[in-house]
C-alpha positions as CSV (number, residue, x, y, z in Angstrom):
1,M,6.8,19.3,97.9
2,L,6.1,21.7,95.0
3,I,8.2,24.6,94.7
4,N,9.1,26.7,91.7
5,T,12.3,28.6,91.1
6,H,10.5,32.0,91.7
7,S,9.2,31.0,95.1
8,I,12.8,29.7,96.2
9,H,14.4,33.1,95.7
10,S,11.6,35.0,97.4
11,M,11.6,32.7,100.4
12,A,15.3,32.1,100.8
13,A,15.7,34.8,103.6
14,A,12.1,34.3,104.8
15,F,13.1,31.7,107.6
16,R,15.9,30.6,109.6
17,P,16.6,28.2,112.3
18,G,14.3,28.5,115.4
19,D,11.4,29.6,113.2
20,T,8.2,27.6,113.2
21,V,7.2,26.7,109.7
22,D,4.3,25.0,107.9
23,V,5.3,22.9,104.9
24,N,2.8,21.6,102.5
25,V,3.9,18.1,101.1
26,K,2.2,16.4,98.2
27,I,1.5,12.6,99.0
28,Q,1.0,10.1,96.3
29,E,-1.1,7.1,97.3
30,G,-1.8,4.8,94.3
31,N,-4.1,7.0,92.0
32,N,-4.9,9.5,94.6
33,S,-2.9,12.5,95.9
34,R,-3.3,14.7,98.9
35,I,-1.6,17.6,100.7
36,Q,-0.3,16.9,104.1
37,T,1.0,19.8,106.3
38,F,4.1,19.2,108.3
39,T,4.3,21.9,111.1
40,G,7.5,22.1,113.1
41,V,10.5,24.1,114.2
42,V,13.4,24.7,111.7
43,I,16.6,23.2,113.2
44,A,19.1,23.3,110.3
45,R,19.6,24.9,106.8
46,K,22.3,23.8,104.3
47,G,23.2,24.8,100.9
48,A,22.0,27.7,98.7
49,G,19.5,28.6,96.1
50,V,17.9,25.6,94.3
51,R,20.1,23.1,96.2
52,E,19.2,24.5,99.7
53,T,17.8,21.9,102.1
54,F,16.4,22.6,105.5
55,V,15.3,20.1,108.6
56,V,12.0,20.5,110.4
57,R,11.6,19.0,113.8
58,K,8.1,18.3,115.5
59,V,6.9,16.1,118.4
60,S,4.2,13.7,117.3
61,F,2.4,11.7,120.0
62,G,5.5,12.2,122.2
63,T,8.1,11.1,119.6
64,G,10.4,13.5,117.9
65,V,10.2,13.6,114.0
66,E,12.8,15.0,111.8
67,R,12.3,15.6,108.1
68,R,14.5,17.1,105.5
69,F,13.1,19.0,102.7
70,P,14.9,19.9,99.5
């Protein structure tokens, strides 16, 4: 995930648990890279500023998937 410090400060209060978010993740596959969108509901936030993490949950093909983002 590509985030610069300016965007962290501007989006710090932009979402909270219960909100639906789209997170764009850069995936490296050998020499190729692509952007994958992970859409789900924020279920937790922890920390503050640059060290903040959040957990997003979605249901994919009937299975719950949770992913933690730094």
